[in-house]
Backbone as XML, in Angstrom:
<?xml version="1.0"?>
<chain id="A" units="angstrom">
  <residue number="1" name="MET">
    <atom name="N" x="10.150" y="33.868" z="33.933"/>
    <atom name="CA" x="11.192" y="32.819" z="34.123"/>
    <atom name="C" x="10.449" y="31.548" z="33.812"/>
  </residue>
  <residue number="2" name="ALA">
    <atom name="N" x="11.244" y="30.671" z="33.260"/>
    <atom name="CA" x="10.825" y="29.273" z="32.918"/>
    <atom name="C" x="10.604" y="28.474" z="34.062"/>
  </residue>
  <residue number="3" name="GLY">
    <atom name="N" x="9.501" y="27.685" z="33.974"/>
    <atom name="CA" x="9.131" y="26.713" z="34.956"/>
    <atom name="C" x="10.118" y="25.544" z="34.926"/>
  </residue>
  <residue number="4" name="ARG">
    <atom name="N" x="9.969" y="24.713" z="36.011"/>
    <atom name="CA" x="10.938" y="23.743" z="36.324"/>
    <atom name="C" x="11.181" y="22.764" z="35.117"/>
  </residue>
  <residue number="5" name="PHE">
    <atom name="N" x="9.998" y="22.328" z="34.462"/>
    <atom name="CA" x="9.904" y="21.523" z="33.486"/>
    <atom name="C" x="10.584" y="22.047" z="32.108"/>
  </residue>
  <residue number="6" name="LEU">
    <atom name="N" x="10.351" y="23.193" z="31.827"/>
    <atom name="CA" x="11.084" y="23.824" z="30.625"/>
    <atom name="C" x="12.617" y="24.017" z="30.811"/>
  </residue>
  <residue number="7" name="SER">
    <atom name="N" x="12.995" y="24.169" z="32.191"/>
    <atom name="CA" x="14.424" y="24.387" z="32.465"/>
    <atom name="C" x="15.128" y="23.146" z="32.161"/>
  </residue>
  <residue number="8" name="LEU">
    <atom name="N" x="14.432" y="22.056" z="32.155"/>
    <atom name="CA" x="15.194" y="20.870" z="31.909"/>
    <atom name="C" x="15.804" y="20.822" z="30.376"/>
  </residue>
  <residue number="9" name="PHE">
    <atom name="N" x="15.341" y="21.696" z="29.584"/>
    <atom name="CA" x="15.715" y="21.698" z="28.161"/>
    <atom name="C" x="16.859" y="22.741" z="28.026"/>
  </residue>
  <residue number="10" name="LYS">
    <atom name="N" x="17.171" y="23.559" z="28.868"/>
    <atom name="CA" x="18.336" y="24.529" z="28.742"/>
    <atom name="C" x="19.559" y="23.916" z="28.175"/>
  </residue>
  <residue number="11" name="PRO">
    <atom name="N" x="20.154" y="22.887" z="28.768"/>
    <atom name="CA" x="21.396" y="22.259" z="28.402"/>
    <atom name="C" x="21.361" y="21.633" z="27.029"/>
  </residue>
  <residue number="12" name="VAL">
    <atom name="N" x="20.236" y="21.360" z="26.509"/>
    <atom name="CA" x="20.311" y="20.837" z="25.163"/>
    <atom name="C" x="19.837" y="21.775" z="24.216"/>
  </residue>
  <residue number="13" name="ALA">
    <atom name="N" x="19.440" y="22.874" z="24.579"/>
    <atom name="CA" x="18.860" y="23.916" z="23.568"/>
    <atom name="C" x="19.932" y="24.542" z="22.554"/>
  </residue>
  <residue number="14" name="ARG">
    <atom name="N" x="21.219" y="24.501" z="23.054"/>
    <atom name="CA" x="22.153" y="24.900" z="22.083"/>
    <atom name="C" x="22.569" y="23.843" z="21.067"/>
  </residue>
  <residue number="15" name="PHE">
    <atom name="N" x="22.104" y="22.618" z="21.175"/>
    <atom name="CA" x="22.353" y="21.624" z="20.211"/>
    <atom name="C" x="21.235" y="21.485" z="19.189"/>
  </residue>
  <residue number="16" name="VAL">
    <atom name="N" x="20.120" y="21.976" z="19.597"/>
    <atom name="CA" x="18.784" y="21.872" z="18.684"/>
    <atom name="C" x="18.936" y="23.018" z="17.594"/>
  </residue>
  <residue number="17" name="PRO">
    <atom name="N" x="18.830" y="22.624" z="16.329"/>
    <atom name="CA" x="18.905" y="23.556" z="15.180"/>
    <atom name="C" x="17.777" y="24.541" z="15.364"/>
  </residue>
  <residue number="18" name="GLU">
    <atom name="N" x="18.192" y="25.806" z="14.889"/>
    <atom name="CA" x="17.097" y="26.968" z="14.850"/>
    <atom name="C" x="17.293" y="27.789" z="13.622"/>
  </residue>
  <residue number="19" name="ILE">
    <atom name="N" x="16.182" y="28.223" z="13.099"/>
    <atom name="CA" x="16.328" y="29.149" z="11.908"/>
    <atom name="C" x="16.241" y="30.510" z="12.469"/>
  </residue>
  <residue number="20" name="LYS">
    <atom name="N" x="17.116" y="31.409" z="12.134"/>
    <atom name="CA" x="17.109" y="32.837" z="12.462"/>
    <atom name="C" x="16.494" y="33.617" z="11.369"/>
  </residue>
  <residue number="21" name="ALA">
    <atom name="N" x="16.002" y="34.796" z="11.814"/>
    <atom name="CA" x="15.410" y="35.823" z="10.845"/>
    <atom name="C" x="16.469" y="36.261" z="9.959"/>
  </residue>
  <residue number="22" name="PRO">
    <atom name="N" x="16.201" y="36.508" z="8.534"/>
    <atom name="CA" x="17.205" y="36.797" z="7.695"/>
    <atom name="C" x="17.578" y="38.384" z="8.099"/>
  </residue>
  <residue number="23" name="GLU">
    <atom name="N" x="18.885" y="38.636" z="7.722"/>
    <atom name="CA" x="19.460" y="39.855" z="8.064"/>
    <atom name="C" x="19.081" y="40.897" z="6.823"/>
  </residue>
  <residue number="24" name="ARG">
    <atom name="N" x="18.779" y="40.352" z="5.803"/>
    <atom name="CA" x="18.433" y="41.247" z="4.730"/>
    <atom name="C" x="17.031" y="40.909" z="4.058"/>
  </residue>
  <residue number="25" name="ARG">
    <atom name="N" x="16.410" y="41.686" z="3.224"/>
    <atom name="CA" x="15.283" y="41.333" z="2.671"/>
    <atom name="C" x="15.473" y="40.264" z="1.537"/>
  </residue>
  <residue number="26" name="VAL">
    <atom name="N" x="14.789" y="39.107" z="1.583"/>
    <atom name="CA" x="14.927" y="38.097" z="0.763"/>
    <atom name="C" x="14.079" y="38.312" z="-0.404"/>
  </residue>
  <residue number="27" name="ARG">
    <atom name="N" x="14.670" y="38.336" z="-1.598"/>
    <atom name="CA" x="13.838" y="38.521" z="-2.929"/>
    <atom name="C" x="12.890" y="37.497" z="-3.188"/>
  </residue>
  <residue number="28" name="PHE">
    <atom name="N" x="11.861" y="37.655" z="-3.983"/>
    <atom name="CA" x="10.899" y="36.721" z="-4.361"/>
    <atom name="C" x="11.539" y="35.678" z="-5.147"/>
  </residue>
  <residue number="29" name="ASN">
    <atom name="N" x="12.401" y="35.879" z="-6.038"/>
    <atom name="CA" x="13.016" y="34.855" z="-6.953"/>
    <atom name="C" x="13.802" y="33.754" z="-6.014"/>
  </residue>
  <residue number="30" name="GLU">
    <atom name="N" x="14.419" y="34.297" z="-5.016"/>
    <atom name="CA" x="15.168" y="33.576" z="-4.160"/>
    <atom name="C" x="14.274" y="32.628" z="-3.251"/>
  </residue>
  <residue number="31" name="LYS">
    <atom name="N" x="13.292" y="33.200" z="-2.834"/>
    <atom name="CA" x="12.185" y="32.380" z="-2.011"/>
    <atom name="C" x="11.652" y="31.304" z="-3.002"/>
  </residue>
  <residue number="32" name="LEU">
    <atom name="N" x="11.423" y="31.694" z="-4.303"/>
    <atom name="CA" x="10.832" y="30.704" z="-5.197"/>
    <atom name="C" x="11.785" y="29.506" z="-5.459"/>
  </residue>
  <residue number="33" name="PHE">
    <atom name="N" x="12.984" y="29.907" z="-5.599"/>
    <atom name="CA" x="14.154" y="28.811" z="-5.791"/>
    <atom name="C" x="14.137" y="27.809" z="-4.553"/>
  </residue>
  <residue number="34" name="TRP">
    <atom name="N" x="14.207" y="28.375" z="-3.357"/>
    <atom name="CA" x="14.284" y="27.520" z="-2.258"/>
    <atom name="C" x="13.182" y="26.670" z="-2.095"/>
  </residue>
  <residue number="35" name="THR">
    <atom name="N" x="11.835" y="27.314" z="-2.234"/>
    <atom name="CA" x="10.710" y="26.567" z="-2.219"/>
    <atom name="C" x="10.695" y="25.322" z="-3.222"/>
  </residue>
  <residue number="36" name="ALA">
    <atom name="N" x="10.934" y="25.648" z="-4.483"/>
    <atom name="CA" x="10.991" y="24.768" z="-5.500"/>
    <atom name="C" x="12.055" y="23.608" z="-5.057"/>
  </residue>
  <residue number="37" name="LEU">
    <atom name="N" x="13.098" y="23.832" z="-4.519"/>
    <atom name="CA" x="14.217" y="22.910" z="-4.204"/>
    <atom name="C" x="13.650" y="21.913" z="-3.122"/>
  </residue>
  <residue number="38" name="ILE">
    <atom name="N" x="13.100" y="22.646" z="-2.102"/>
    <atom name="CA" x="12.423" y="21.697" z="-1.057"/>
    <atom name="C" x="11.430" y="20.847" z="-1.570"/>
  </residue>
  <residue number="39" name="LEU">
    <atom name="N" x="10.572" y="21.367" z="-2.504"/>
    <atom name="CA" x="9.401" y="20.563" z="-2.934"/>
    <atom name="C" x="10.039" y="19.360" z="-3.938"/>
  </residue>
  <residue number="40" name="VAL">
    <atom name="N" x="11.062" y="19.573" z="-4.490"/>
    <atom name="CA" x="11.754" y="18.550" z="-5.276"/>
    <atom name="C" x="12.302" y="17.449" z="-4.322"/>
  </residue>
  <residue number="41" name="ILE">
    <atom name="N" x="12.995" y="17.791" z="-3.240"/>
    <atom name="CA" x="13.508" y="16.916" z="-2.172"/>
    <atom name="C" x="12.275" y="16.156" z="-1.381"/>
  </residue>
  <residue number="42" name="TYR">
    <atom name="N" x="11.212" y="16.845" z="-1.227"/>
    <atom name="CA" x="9.998" y="16.151" z="-0.656"/>
    <atom name="C" x="9.515" y="15.113" z="-1.542"/>
  </residue>
  <residue number="43" name="PHE">
    <atom name="N" x="9.259" y="15.442" z="-2.974"/>
    <atom name="CA" x="8.857" y="14.471" z="-3.815"/>
    <atom name="C" x="9.722" y="13.178" z="-3.908"/>
  </residue>
  <residue number="44" name="ILE">
    <atom name="N" x="11.054" y="13.514" z="-3.929"/>
    <atom name="CA" x="11.957" y="12.395" z="-3.954"/>
    <atom name="C" x="11.830" y="11.583" z="-2.723"/>
  </residue>
  <residue number="45" name="MET">
    <atom name="N" x="11.624" y="12.102" z="-1.384"/>
    <atom name="CA" x="11.535" y="11.408" z="-0.323"/>
    <atom name="C" x="10.400" y="10.602" z="-0.311"/>
  </residue>
  <residue number="46" name="CYS">
    <atom name="N" x="9.236" y="11.246" z="-0.928"/>
    <atom name="CA" x="7.925" y="10.348" z="-0.998"/>
    <atom name="C" x="8.048" y="9.110" z="-1.961"/>
  </residue>
  <residue number="47" name="GLN">
    <atom name="N" x="9.012" y="9.005" z="-2.792"/>
    <atom name="CA" x="9.249" y="7.952" z="-3.498"/>
    <atom name="C" x="10.235" y="6.830" z="-3.210"/>
  </residue>
  <residue number="48" name="VAL">
    <atom name="N" x="11.016" y="7.250" z="-2.256"/>
    <atom name="CA" x="12.029" y="6.286" z="-1.580"/>
    <atom name="C" x="11.355" y="5.423" z="-0.576"/>
  </residue>
  <residue number="49" name="PRO">
    <atom name="N" x="11.404" y="4.091" z="-0.985"/>
    <atom name="CA" x="10.577" y="3.182" z="-0.127"/>
    <atom name="C" x="11.410" y="2.755" z="1.160"/>
  </residue>
  <residue number="50" name="LEU">
    <atom name="N" x="10.684" y="2.357" z="2.277"/>
    <atom name="CA" x="11.337" y="1.916" z="3.420"/>
    <atom name="C" x="11.450" y="0.476" z="3.343"/>
  </residue>
  <residue number="51" name="TYR">
    <atom name="N" x="12.650" y="-0.144" z="3.940"/>
    <atom name="CA" x="12.881" y="-1.534" z="3.836"/>
    <atom name="C" x="11.904" y="-2.177" z="4.815"/>
  </residue>
  <residue number="52" name="GLY">
    <atom name="N" x="11.237" y="-3.181" z="4.330"/>
    <atom name="CA" x="10.398" y="-3.971" z="5.312"/>
    <atom name="C" x="9.000" y="-3.398" z="5.439"/>
  </residue>
  <residue number="53" name="VAL">
    <atom name="N" x="8.607" y="-2.397" z="4.707"/>
    <atom name="CA" x="7.329" y="-1.762" z="4.735"/>
    <atom name="C" x="6.570" y="-1.985" z="3.515"/>
  </residue>
  <residue number="54" name="SER">
    <atom name="N" x="5.417" y="-2.529" z="3.485"/>
    <atom name="CA" x="4.553" y="-2.908" z="2.322"/>
    <atom name="C" x="3.935" y="-1.476" z="2.028"/>
  </residue>
  <residue number="55" name="PRO">
    <atom name="N" x="4.060" y="-1.041" z="0.724"/>
    <atom name="CA" x="3.464" y="0.165" z="0.179"/>
    <atom name="C" x="1.996" y="0.076" z="-0.005"/>
  </residue>
  <residue number="56" name="GLN">
    <atom name="N" x="1.400" y="-1.077" z="0.340"/>
    <atom name="CA" x="-0.122" y="-1.145" z="0.074"/>
    <atom name="C" x="-0.817" y="-0.409" z="1.056"/>
  </residue>
  <residue number="57" name="PRO">
    <atom name="N" x="-1.660" y="0.544" z="0.531"/>
    <atom name="CA" x="-2.344" y="1.436" z="1.528"/>
    <atom name="C" x="-3.449" y="0.746" z="2.392"/>
  </residue>
  <residue number="58" name="LEU">
    <atom name="N" x="-3.540" y="1.000" z="3.589"/>
    <atom name="CA" x="-4.650" y="0.666" z="4.450"/>
    <atom name="C" x="-5.927" y="1.609" z="4.290"/>
  </residue>
  <residue number="59" name="GLY">
    <atom name="N" x="-7.081" y="1.068" z="3.837"/>
    <atom name="CA" x="-8.315" y="1.864" z="3.663"/>
    <atom name="C" x="-8.762" y="2.667" z="4.733"/>
  </residue>
  <residue number="60" name="GLU">
    <atom name="N" x="-8.739" y="2.251" z="5.992"/>
    <atom name="CA" x="-9.349" y="2.839" z="7.018"/>
    <atom name="C" x="-8.279" y="4.015" z="7.429"/>
  </residue>
  <residue number="61" name="LEU">
    <atom name="N" x="-7.204" y="3.976" z="7.126"/>
    <atom name="CA" x="-6.179" y="5.145" z="7.490"/>
    <atom name="C" x="-5.962" y="6.120" z="6.539"/>
  </residue>
  <residue number="62" name="ALA">
    <atom name="N" x="-6.593" y="5.958" z="5.304"/>
    <atom name="CA" x="-6.464" y="6.799" z="4.188"/>
    <atom name="C" x="-6.769" y="8.278" z="4.533"/>
  </residue>
  <residue number="63" name="ALA">
    <atom name="N" x="-7.669" y="8.464" z="5.347"/>
    <atom name="CA" x="-8.058" y="9.847" z="5.632"/>
    <atom name="C" x="-7.005" y="10.569" z="6.453"/>
  </residue>
  <residue number="64" name="LEU">
    <atom name="N" x="-6.492" y="9.801" z="7.449"/>
    <atom name="CA" x="-5.468" y="10.277" z="8.334"/>
    <atom name="C" x="-4.110" y="10.646" z="7.525"/>
  </residue>
  <residue number="65" name="ARG">
    <atom name="N" x="-3.828" y="9.754" z="6.444"/>
    <atom name="CA" x="-2.636" y="10.082" z="5.713"/>
    <atom name="C" x="-2.890" y="11.403" z="5.007"/>
  </residue>
  <residue number="66" name="ILE">
    <atom name="N" x="-3.866" y="11.640" z="4.455"/>
    <atom name="CA" x="-4.313" y="13.023" z="3.938"/>
    <atom name="C" x="-3.967" y="14.244" z="4.939"/>
  </residue>
  <residue number="67" name="ILE">
    <atom name="N" x="-4.554" y="14.015" z="6.054"/>
    <atom name="CA" x="-4.343" y="14.978" z="7.104"/>
    <atom name="C" x="-2.787" y="15.294" z="7.634"/>
  </residue>
  <residue number="68" name="PHE">
    <atom name="N" x="-2.199" y="14.197" z="7.853"/>
    <atom name="CA" x="-0.775" y="14.216" z="8.254"/>
    <atom name="C" x="0.240" y="14.300" z="7.231"/>
  </residue>
  <residue number="69" name="ALA">
    <atom name="N" x="-0.218" y="14.348" z="5.804"/>
    <atom name="CA" x="0.826" y="14.436" z="4.791"/>
    <atom name="C" x="1.736" y="13.364" z="4.654"/>
  </residue>
  <residue number="70" name="SER">
    <atom name="N" x="1.219" y="12.028" z="4.932"/>
    <atom name="CA" x="2.215" y="11.104" z="4.687"/>
    <atom name="C" x="1.911" y="10.139" z="3.667"/>
  </residue>
  <residue number="71" name="HIS">
    <atom name="N" x="2.850" y="9.297" z="3.304"/>
    <atom name="CA" x="2.812" y="8.410" z="2.247"/>
    <atom name="C" x="3.259" y="7.053" z="2.675"/>
  </residue>
  <residue number="72" name="ARG">
    <atom name="N" x="2.388" y="6.028" z="2.449"/>
    <atom name="CA" x="2.553" y="4.710" z="3.084"/>
    <atom name="C" x="3.784" y="4.034" z="2.446"/>
  </residue>
  <residue number="73" name="GLY">
    <atom name="N" x="4.734" y="3.549" z="3.350"/>
    <atom name="CA" x="5.913" y="2.821" z="2.820"/>
    <atom name="C" x="7.119" y="3.616" z="2.443"/>
  </residue>
  <residue number="74" name="SER">
    <atom name="N" x="7.016" y="4.964" z="2.490"/>
    <atom name="CA" x="7.991" y="5.891" z="2.107"/>
    <atom name="C" x="8.807" y="6.453" z="3.065"/>
  </residue>
  <residue number="75" name="LEU">
    <atom name="N" x="9.804" y="7.229" z="2.898"/>
    <atom name="CA" x="10.459" y="8.015" z="3.850"/>
    <atom name="C" x="9.523" y="9.081" z="4.452"/>
  </residue>
  <residue number="76" name="MET">
    <atom name="N" x="8.415" y="9.470" z="3.996"/>
    <atom name="CA" x="7.514" y="10.351" z="4.467"/>
    <atom name="C" x="6.324" y="9.624" z="5.152"/>
  </residue>
  <residue number="77" name="GLU">
    <atom name="N" x="6.549" y="8.566" z="5.615"/>
    <atom name="CA" x="5.718" y="7.779" z="6.325"/>
    <atom name="C" x="4.944" y="8.404" z="7.423"/>
  </residue>
  <residue number="78" name="LEU">
    <atom name="N" x="5.830" y="9.091" z="8.218"/>
    <atom name="CA" x="5.201" y="9.733" z="9.424"/>
    <atom name="C" x="4.713" y="11.246" z="9.107"/>
  </residue>
  <residue number="79" name="GLY">
    <atom name="N" x="5.001" y="11.855" z="7.999"/>
    <atom name="CA" x="4.597" y="13.107" z="7.600"/>
    <atom name="C" x="4.831" y="14.172" z="8.620"/>
  </residue>
  <residue number="80" name="ILE">
    <atom name="N" x="3.822" y="15.009" z="8.864"/>
    <atom name="CA" x="4.143" y="16.118" z="9.917"/>
    <atom name="C" x="3.535" y="15.610" z="11.234"/>
  </residue>
  <residue number="81" name="GLY">
    <atom name="N" x="3.146" y="14.337" z="11.370"/>
    <atom name="CA" x="2.466" y="13.824" z="12.606"/>
    <atom name="C" x="3.342" y="14.138" z="13.910"/>
  </residue>
  <residue number="82" name="PRO">
    <atom name="N" x="4.546" y="13.731" z="13.960"/>
    <atom name="CA" x="5.325" y="13.963" z="15.190"/>
    <atom name="C" x="5.348" y="15.315" z="15.605"/>
  </residue>
  <residue number="83" name="ILE">
    <atom name="N" x="5.661" y="16.235" z="14.812"/>
    <atom name="CA" x="5.687" y="17.816" z="15.213"/>
    <atom name="C" x="4.326" y="18.331" z="15.612"/>
  </residue>
  <residue number="84" name="VAL">
    <atom name="N" x="3.328" y="17.883" z="15.023"/>
    <atom name="CA" x="2.014" y="18.296" z="15.250"/>
    <atom name="C" x="1.577" y="17.634" z="16.569"/>
  </residue>
  <residue number="85" name="THR">
    <atom name="N" x="1.759" y="16.495" z="16.835"/>
    <atom name="CA" x="1.498" y="15.894" z="18.066"/>
    <atom name="C" x="2.321" y="16.508" z="19.280"/>
  </residue>
  <residue number="86" name="ALA">
    <atom name="N" x="3.628" y="16.711" z="19.028"/>
    <atom name="CA" x="4.336" y="17.178" z="20.249"/>
    <atom name="C" x="3.951" y="18.546" z="20.582"/>
  </residue>
  <residue number="87" name="GLY">
    <atom name="N" x="3.706" y="19.451" z="19.524"/>
    <atom name="CA" x="3.175" y="20.921" z="19.837"/>
    <atom name="C" x="1.858" y="20.901" z="20.484"/>
  </residue>
  <residue number="88" name="LEU">
    <atom name="N" x="1.095" y="19.938" z="19.947"/>
    <atom name="CA" x="-0.368" y="19.878" z="20.531"/>
    <atom name="C" x="-0.315" y="19.490" z="22.121"/>
  </residue>
  <residue number="89" name="ILE">
    <atom name="N" x="0.395" y="18.468" z="22.351"/>
    <atom name="CA" x="0.543" y="18.128" z="23.698"/>
    <atom name="C" x="1.108" y="19.010" z="24.679"/>
  </residue>
  <residue number="90" name="LEU">
    <atom name="N" x="2.239" y="19.810" z="24.270"/>
    <atom name="CA" x="2.794" y="20.739" z="25.081"/>
    <atom name="C" x="1.804" y="21.927" z="25.275"/>
  </residue>
  <residue number="91" name="GLN">
    <atom name="N" x="1.141" y="22.373" z="24.240"/>
    <atom name="CA" x="0.166" y="23.498" z="24.432"/>
    <atom name="C" x="-0.855" y="23.095" z="25.236"/>
  </residue>
  <residue number="92" name="LEU">
    <atom name="N" x="-1.351" y="21.896" z="25.241"/>
    <atom name="CA" x="-2.346" y="21.470" z="26.215"/>
    <atom name="C" x="-1.872" y="21.461" z="27.718"/>
  </residue>
  <residue number="93" name="LEU">
    <atom name="N" x="-0.700" y="21.047" z="27.862"/>
    <atom name="CA" x="-0.106" y="21.001" z="29.276"/>
    <atom name="C" x="0.040" y="22.458" z="29.783"/>
  </residue>
  <residue number="94" name="VAL">
    <atom name="N" x="0.521" y="23.473" z="28.901"/>
    <atom name="CA" x="0.580" y="24.749" z="29.283"/>
    <atom name="C" x="-0.727" y="25.366" z="29.531"/>
  </residue>
  <residue number="95" name="GLY">
    <atom name="N" x="-1.736" y="25.037" z="28.710"/>
    <atom name="CA" x="-3.153" y="25.566" z="28.918"/>
    <atom name="C" x="-3.760" y="24.989" z="30.163"/>
  </residue>
  <residue number="96" name="ALA">
    <atom name="N" x="-3.373" y="23.800" z="30.564"/>
    <atom name="CA" x="-3.983" y="23.342" z="31.980"/>
    <atom name="C" x="-3.100" y="23.532" z="33.009"/>
  </residue>
  <residue number="97" name="ASN">
    <atom name="N" x="-2.062" y="24.473" z="32.854"/>
    <atom name="CA" x="-1.144" y="24.974" z="33.943"/>
    <atom name="C" x="-0.534" y="23.764" z="34.451"/>
  </residue>
  <residue number="98" name="MET">
    <atom name="N" x="-0.199" y="22.710" z="33.861"/>
    <atom name="CA" x="0.707" y="21.653" z="34.370"/>
    <atom name="C" x="2.081" y="21.998" z="34.019"/>
  </residue>
  <residue number="99" name="ILE">
    <atom name="N" x="2.391" y="22.858" z="33.066"/>
    <atom name="CA" x="3.684" y="23.382" z="32.730"/>
    <atom name="C" x="3.632" y="24.951" z="32.817"/>
  </residue>
  <residue number="100" name="GLU">
    <atom name="N" x="4.594" y="25.516" z="33.509"/>
    <atom name="CA" x="4.624" y="27.017" z="33.694"/>
    <atom name="C" x="5.374" y="27.395" z="32.500"/>
  </residue>
  <residue number="101" name="CYS">
    <atom name="N" x="4.755" y="28.376" z="31.705"/>
    <atom name="CA" x="5.355" y="28.885" z="30.548"/>
    <atom name="C" x="4.657" y="30.192" z="30.265"/>
  </residue>
  <residue number="102" name="ASP">
    <atom name="N" x="5.450" y="31.318" z="30.150"/>
    <atom name="CA" x="5.050" y="32.781" z="29.754"/>
    <atom name="C" x="5.423" y="32.857" z="28.245"/>
  </residue>
  <residue number="103" name="MET">
    <atom name="N" x="4.429" y="32.775" z="27.472"/>
    <atom name="CA" x="4.784" y="32.914" z="25.963"/>
    <atom name="C" x="5.129" y="34.418" z="25.552"/>
  </residue>
  <residue number="104" name="SER">
    <atom name="N" x="4.944" y="35.408" z="26.282"/>
    <atom name="CA" x="5.416" y="36.694" z="26.149"/>
    <atom name="C" x="6.860" y="36.845" z="26.430"/>
  </residue>
  <residue number="105" name="ASN">
    <atom name="N" x="7.453" y="35.876" z="27.151"/>
    <atom name="CA" x="8.896" y="36.072" z="27.487"/>
    <atom name="C" x="9.628" y="35.169" z="26.552"/>
  </residue>
  <residue number="106" name="PRO">
    <atom name="N" x="10.524" y="35.884" z="25.782"/>
    <atom name="CA" x="11.285" y="35.128" z="24.749"/>
    <atom name="C" x="12.134" y="33.939" z="25.193"/>
  </residue>
  <residue number="107" name="GLU">
    <atom name="N" x="12.508" y="33.871" z="26.455"/>
    <atom name="CA" x="13.205" y="32.581" z="26.977"/>
    <atom name="C" x="12.361" y="31.608" z="27.149"/>
  </residue>
  <residue number="108" name="ASP">
    <atom name="N" x="11.269" y="31.795" z="27.618"/>
    <atom name="CA" x="10.208" y="30.727" z="27.760"/>
    <atom name="C" x="9.854" y="30.222" z="26.419"/>
  </residue>
  <residue number="109" name="ARG">
    <atom name="N" x="9.604" y="31.103" z="25.492"/>
    <atom name="CA" x="9.019" y="30.556" z="24.231"/>
    <atom name="C" x="10.173" y="29.802" z="23.533"/>
  </residue>
  <residue number="110" name="GLY">
    <atom name="N" x="11.307" y="30.246" z="23.656"/>
    <atom name="CA" x="12.493" y="29.441" z="23.107"/>
    <atom name="C" x="12.644" y="28.039" z="23.673"/>
  </residue>
  <residue number="111" name="LEU">
    <atom name="N" x="12.493" y="27.989" z="25.041"/>
    <atom name="CA" x="12.365" y="26.668" z="25.602"/>
    <atom name="C" x="11.342" y="25.874" z="25.324"/>
  </residue>
  <residue number="112" name="PHE">
    <atom name="N" x="10.053" y="26.459" z="25.096"/>
    <atom name="CA" x="8.959" y="25.755" z="24.676"/>
    <atom name="C" x="9.212" y="25.160" z="23.173"/>
  </residue>
  <residue number="113" name="THR">
    <atom name="N" x="9.782" y="26.008" z="22.462"/>
    <atom name="CA" x="10.252" y="25.494" z="21.102"/>
    <atom name="C" x="11.139" y="24.317" z="21.106"/>
  </residue>
  <residue number="114" name="THR">
    <atom name="N" x="12.104" y="24.482" z="21.828"/>
    <atom name="CA" x="13.096" y="23.357" z="21.967"/>
    <atom name="C" x="12.485" y="22.135" z="22.621"/>
  </residue>
  <residue number="115" name="ALA">
    <atom name="N" x="11.638" y="22.254" z="23.554"/>
    <atom name="CA" x="10.942" y="21.037" z="24.058"/>
    <atom name="C" x="10.040" y="20.462" z="22.948"/>
  </residue>
  <residue number="116" name="SER">
    <atom name="N" x="9.436" y="21.300" z="22.202"/>
    <atom name="CA" x="8.507" y="20.691" z="21.055"/>
    <atom name="C" x="9.456" y="19.957" z="20.095"/>
  </residue>
  <residue number="117" name="LYS">
    <atom name="N" x="10.546" y="20.422" z="19.833"/>
    <atom name="CA" x="11.516" y="19.808" z="18.929"/>
    <atom name="C" x="12.010" y="18.410" z="19.441"/>
  </residue>
  <residue number="118" name="ILE">
    <atom name="N" x="12.401" y="18.380" z="20.695"/>
    <atom name="CA" x="13.047" y="17.115" z="21.286"/>
    <atom name="C" x="11.840" y="16.068" z="21.432"/>
  </residue>
  <residue number="119" name="PHE">
    <atom name="N" x="10.600" y="16.539" z="21.855"/>
    <atom name="CA" x="9.532" y="15.556" z="21.845"/>
    <atom name="C" x="9.165" y="14.957" z="20.358"/>
  </residue>
  <residue number="120" name="SER">
    <atom name="N" x="9.324" y="15.854" z="19.401"/>
    <atom name="CA" x="9.115" y="15.475" z="18.066"/>
    <atom name="C" x="10.076" y="14.424" z="17.642"/>
  </residue>
  <residue number="121" name="ILE">
    <atom name="N" x="11.324" y="14.544" z="17.998"/>
    <atom name="CA" x="12.223" y="13.457" z="17.631"/>
    <atom name="C" x="11.894" y="12.148" z="18.514"/>
  </residue>
  <residue number="122" name="ILE">
    <atom name="N" x="11.485" y="12.264" z="19.776"/>
    <atom name="CA" x="11.106" y="11.171" z="20.504"/>
    <atom name="C" x="9.842" y="10.376" z="19.908"/>
  </residue>
  <residue number="123" name="PHE">
    <atom name="N" x="8.911" y="11.168" z="19.566"/>
    <atom name="CA" x="7.756" y="10.612" z="18.874"/>
    <atom name="C" x="8.025" y="9.897" z="17.580"/>
  </residue>
  <residue number="124" name="THR">
    <atom name="N" x="8.937" y="10.360" z="16.797"/>
    <atom name="CA" x="9.415" y="9.831" z="15.615"/>
    <atom name="C" x="10.133" y="8.462" z="15.866"/>
  </residue>
  <residue number="125" name="GLY">
    <atom name="N" x="10.793" y="8.337" z="16.926"/>
    <atom name="CA" x="11.599" y="7.211" z="17.257"/>
    <atom name="C" x="10.504" y="6.083" z="17.788"/>
  </residue>
  <residue number="126" name="VAL">
    <atom name="N" x="9.448" y="6.519" z="18.430"/>
    <atom name="CA" x="8.469" y="5.573" z="18.983"/>
    <atom name="C" x="7.596" y="5.310" z="17.922"/>
  </residue>
</chain>
């Protein structure tokens, strides 16, 4: 059973997008097509500048940009940072028993994933 904290995310869980397992075996060519399409979208987003942000790189943050897959001054400014940070913080809270979560229970695992997605959106806004 989910702890009190994770139970707070039950009402919003139905609004958070989720990827379901495929009902059929996906062919390699289809996987290759979707991967190439997403890669093209990613490269386009890396080239679209954000209004008001200077694209000049900061030397001291260059190493972090490599780690978080971000590009200065583009739509990919944040990279994967928010999702990594949200997941890491929630896992630390579960590991320290500050949040009650049983990862072998599918309901708890789903609520944990929902909480991670919600916190990622919050971290992106902040």
